[in-house]
N, C-alpha and C positions, 0 to 999 in steps of 0.2 A: 909765481916768479918774484924773486927778490927785488929786482928793479921795477921802477914804476914808469919808465920811459925807455924807448929804443930809437936809434937813428931812423929817419924815414927811408933812406936808401936801403938800409938793411932790412927793414920791414917789407918793403915792396919787393925785394928779392926773395925773402923768406916766405912770402905768400904767393910766389909764383906769378906776379904780375910783369916781371921782367926776367929774361933768362939769366942774366948776370947782374951782379951789383954794380959794375961800372955803367951798365945801360941804364939802371935805376938812377944812379948819381947824374948821368948826362941828361936825363929826362928832368930832373929837378933843376939842373942848371939852365936848361933851355926854357923854363917856366911851364912845363907841361904838368907839374904837380902843384896843386893849390890847397891851401888850408885857410879857411875864412876868406875865399876868393883872393888871397894874395899868393903869389909864387913862393915856394920855400927853397932853401938851401938843402944839399944832401945831408948836412950834419944837424938838421932840425930834429929835435926829439918830438916823438909822438907818443900820446898817452891813450889809455883804454878809454873806449867809447868817443874818441875823437873822430870827427867827420873830415874827409879829404876827397878831393876831386882829381882825376886822372884824365888829361886830354889826350885821346888817340883819335886822330881825324877819322871820320867826321863827328864822332861821338865824344861826349864828356861824361865819363863814368863817375859815379859817386859811390863811396864806400864808407862803412863804419867799422871802426877797429873794435872787435869783440875781446880779444885777449892779445897780449904782446908776446912776441917770441923772437929769438935771436938766431935759431938754426932754421934752414930750410925744411919745409915739411912736405909730405907727399900730397899729390893733388886731391886726394879723397879727404884729407884732413883740413884743407884751406877754409872750408866753410865754418869750422870751429873757431878760426881766428879772424875772419873777415865776413863782412855782410854786405852783399851788393844791393845798394838802394837807388840805382839808376832808374830814373822815371822811364816809363814805356815810350814816351815821345822821343826820347834820346835813342832807344834801342831801335825805333821805327826808321831812323835815318839809315841804319845799316841795311835793312830790307830794301829801302828805296834805292840805295846805291847798288845793291846785289841785283836787282831787277832792271837796272838800266840797260838799254840796248848797247850792245858792244860792237864795235867795227874794228875788223882786224885786216890790215893790208900785208900782202906777201912781202917778204924780206927782198930788198933789192929792186923794187918796183919804182923807187924814186919818188919825188914829191907828187902829191896829188894834183891833177889838172883842175881847171875851174869846174868842169863837169862833175869830176870826183868830189870836189869840195862841196858842191850844191847837193849831191846825192848824200854825202855825209851829214850836212846840216839838216837836210830833210829827215833823216833817220833820227836824229836826236831832238827834233822839235815835235 
């Protein structure tokens, strides 16, 4: 590639971390994209072999830029441009959240009573 840097919002969209470029830019504005532990603006230029973090609750993903690109690529080709270096401890947070007990109340049943609240609290403790 001729250029040695690309806008971070464009790169995040191109490697399919966000569905649209405006969503990638919004994540940057909200401080969910970090380089060197500092939030970045959507216009921040990113270079090859640079590391960045992406906060998607409850996990903070870490990535390394393998190659730069400007156009969106197919899902199978993303691994050629981006390396996921997220520690296993962070990914474990997803499993914990997935395996949490879930309590669903029927729609229209109103607020829980004191007894209902105690039962719900007992379920989660």
